[in-house]
N, C-alpha and C positions, 0 to 999 in steps of 0.2 A: 130031194134036189135043193130045197131051201136050206136044209140043215148043212149040207155040203158047202153051200155058198157062204153061210154064216160062219162056219168053221174057218174057211179060207180067209175071210175078212178079218177074223180075230187074230189069225197067225200073222197077217201083214201088219196089224197094229202093234203087236208085241214085238215085232222085229224093228220098229222105228227107234232110233236113239232118242233119249229123253232131252239131251243137250247136243244139238247138232254142232259140230266144230265150225268156228268162224275163222275165216282166212284173215291173216294179219301179217304185218312186216315186222321183223325183229332185227336186233343187232346184238352181237356179243360184246359185253363191257371189256374194255382194254385200257390199260394205263397209258397215259401220254404225258409228254413234258408240258408243264404249264408254268409260264413265266409272264404274269400279267404286267401291264404298264400302267402308269398313273400319269395323268396330264392335269396340271393345275395352272391357273392364271395368277400372276403376282405383279408386283411393282418393283422397279429399280429404286433402291435407296442407298444413301451413303452409309458406310460402316460406322462412321463416327458422326453423330448429330449432337450439337451443343445447344443448350438453352442458356441464353445470355440475359444477365440482369444486372442492375446497379447494386453496389455494396452499400450504398446510403440511400436513404429515402429523400424524396423531394418532387418538385414540379418539373416536367420535361419542357425545355425551352426550344429544343431543336430536335427533329427527326430527319436524318440525312439519307436513309436508304428505304427501298421498297422491296416487297416480296419479288424474288426472281432476280435481284441485283447480285452481281459477283463482286466480292469484297476481298481485300487483302488483309494480311495479319494485323497490321497497325492502323487500319482504316477506322475513323471515327463513325459511329453509327448514330448516336444520340448524345445530347447534353442535358444536364440538370441545371436549375438555377443555382449558382455557386455562392450566393450572398452569405448564407448562414455558414458555410464551410470556410469562406474567405475571412469572415469575422472571427471564426474560431482560430485560424492561422495567425491573424494579427494579434489576438490575445495571447496565444502561446508564444509568439515571438517576444512580446513584451515581458512575459513571465521569464523567459530565457534571459533577457537583458537584466531584469531585476535580480535574478539568481546569480548572475555573473558579478554584478556589483556587490552583492552581499558576500560572495566568495572573496572578492579582493579585499574587502574590509576584514573579514575574518582571517584571511591569509596574513595580512599585515599585522593584525593583533597577535596571532600566534607566533610569528617570527619575532616580534618584539619581546614576548613573554619567554621565549626560549633564550634570547640573548640575556635578559635580565636574570633569569634563573641560573644561567652559567656564571654570572657575576655575583650572585647571591643578594640581588636587589629586589626579588619578588618571592612570593611563596609558592609552594608546590600546588596548592589549591587553585591559585589564579592561573597558573600555567595549564593545569588540567581542564579548567573551564574554557580557556582559549582554544586548547586542542579539540575539545568537544564541539565548540562553536564552528571551528574550521571543517571538521568532518561532517557535521550537519549541513553546512553550506555547500560542500561538495556533492552530498546526496541530493540536496534540493536542486542543484544545477543539473545533475543527471536526470532527475524526474522531469524537470522543465523541458530539457532537450528531447526526451522520449515523447512527451506530450505534443511538442512541436512537430516532430516527425509524424506522429499519428494524424495531427491536424492536416499536415501537407498531404498525407496519403488519403485522407477523406476528401480533400479538395480535388486530388487527381481522380478520385472515384466518381466525381460528377460527370466525367467523360467516359462513355461506354465504347470500347473498341471490340473489333471482331476476335482478336486473339489468334486466329488461324484463317488461312485463305479458304474460301468456299462460296456457297450460294445461300442467300436468305430464303428460307422456306416458310417462315411465319412471322407476322408482326402483331404484337398484342397490346400496343400502346400507341398513343398519338401525342403530338405536341399540346401542351397545355394540361395534360393529365398528370395527377399526383400518383406516384408509384411508391410502393413499400420496398423495404430492403428484400432482396432475393426474389422479387416478383418478375417473372419472365417477360421480357420485352421483345426479344428477337429469338428465333431459332435459326441455326446455321448448319447446313449440310457441308461438312469439311471435304475439301479436295482429297482424293486418294482412292483407296479401295472401295468397290461398290458391292452391294448385296442385292439379290433378288429375294423379296420378302413375300412369303405365302402364308395364308391362313387355312389350315387344314384341320380335318377332324381327327381326334386322337386315335380312332380305330385304325388309321393307316399305319400306325407304328407297331401294330401287332405282328407285322411281317418285315423282314429285313431286305434291304436292297441288294440285288445281285452284283451291282456295280455302283460304287460311291459316286461316280460322275453323273451329274445331271445335265441334260441337254437343254439349253435355253434358246428360245426363238422370239424375236421381236414380233408382237402382234401386228403392228402397222406395216412391217416389211419382213415377211417370213424368210427372205434371203439373208437377213442379218441374223447370225447365229453365234453362240459362245458355249463355253462349258463352265461348270461350277461344281463345288462340293458343299455338302451340308456343314455349316459353320456353327450354328447355334439353334437349339430347340428350346422354346419357352417351357419352364417347368410347370406353368399353371394354365388353366383354360379360361379363356375370356368369357366372362359371365353373360355378356350381351350376345355374343355370336355363337358360343359353344365350341370355339375352335382354338387351335394352338398355333402360335406363330413360329414358323421355321424360316431361318435365313440361310440362303445359299450364296457363298462367296463366288463372285464372278471372276474367272481367270481371263485376264487381259481383255476387259470389257471394250467392245467396239464403240467408236464415237457416237454412233447412232442410239446406243442404249444410254439415253440421258436420264437424269434424275426424273422420276415420276412416270417413265415409260412403262407400258404394260408388256409383260413377257409371259410366255408359256414355258413352263418347266416340265420335262418328261424324264421319268426314271422307270427302271425295270426292276422287279422284284426277283428274289432268288427263284431258280427253277425247282419245281416239285413235280412228283409223279402223282397224278390224279386221273380219275375216270372222266372222259368227256363223252357226252351223249347228245344225239340231235334233239333240238328243242321240241320236236313234235312229240317225243316221248313223255314230256312233262304233263303230269295230271295233278289231281288234288285229292287229299284225304283228310277229313276233319279240319279243313282250313290250312293244311300244311302241304308243301310240295311232296309229290310221290310219283313212283314209277310202277307200271305193271310188269311183273317178273314172271316169266314162263318156267314152270317145272318141266324139264325135258323128259323126265320119266313118266309123269302122268298127263303131260300135254295140257295142263290146267295153269290158270293165271291167279296171281294174288297181288293186291295193292300194298306197296311197301313205302313208308315215309322215308325221305331222304333230307340231307342237310346240303343246301346249295352253297358252294364257295363263290361262284360268280357266274356271269353270263358273257358270252361272246357271240359274234355273228353266227346264228344257226346252231349254237352249241350251248349246252348247260354243263357247267363244271361242278362235279359232285364231291363234297368233302367227306361225307359219311353216309352210310346206308346201302352202299352198292359195292360189291366185290368184283374184281376181275374174273372173267369167265362166265358170269351170270348173264342170262338171256333177257334182254329188255325189249318190250313192245314199242316200236317206233311209229306205227301207223295202224289205225283202227282202235285206239284206246277209248273212243267215245262209245264203242259198242260193247265194252267188256263189263263183266261183273265178277265178283269173287268166285273162284272155282269154275269159271267158264272154260269150257274145252275149246282149244284153238287148233288150227292147222297152219303149218308153214313149211316151207321147203327147207331141205337140209342145207343148201347153199346159203340161205339167209343168215344162218348162225355161224358160219365158218369165217 
């Protein structure tokens, strides 16, 4: 009797499966349209920004505008002490008068020598000397007049004008300060077209926009909207921020989009066919993203690394590592191990 009982118990033990199947939820991988959007915050800037400086050095005697002031093309922004330039003009004017007097004397001498030579009362040598003196006097007068014109230009350069209508965005000098030639004193954002300027990471340029139009929204008032197109992309990366500057030309900018206003730009990339899987399927293998894949023939699972393209609400977008039609475990991944036998309903994979 004991032998029969022991034999029955052995038969029951050998009939138990070594790896009982685990109930899981799965989903069949399918290709879907994926067209991600990018949203960035930028700043409204003028397309043309000018750095203004004096063309001569000197001490600033007047500063007539402040940051934020609107200026006209001919408006005076600042003045230098003109004493040195005025003295140069006076000296140049005196040089012109002296050259004119010398030229009159040389002209008179030359005309007299020409008349005497025609009558045979002078030598050819004296005539040639008078002619040479006349030509030198003419050249000296031309040089003096040119120097006088340059001196007057330098005098006018002691007055700094805007040159174009716009808004003062920066002031780098004060009255009483000595400035050098070409040292920036003011920055002007000229009236006219406006840009939305964004600092973006260069990885964003690995994908092409599906539509070149960028939607722009004012941060302070989302009801204020505009459209724009990418006008310029900097060819270099900013060493401090690691970003690239992109400029979007604003089409018909609303009045509320003033200089310095913060805007949000939104663009959509080209549509691609990629596999999207519920986020609950995401696991990890050797520190890399991975999915548990079901072999429909053996009903076993294996962990496969994948490359993630991006994330959306409740979804993981897969770039590489998963093919359409493969069965992905979406629930119960924490219970699995390689070659684990699983069970799932046929409807879960359809």
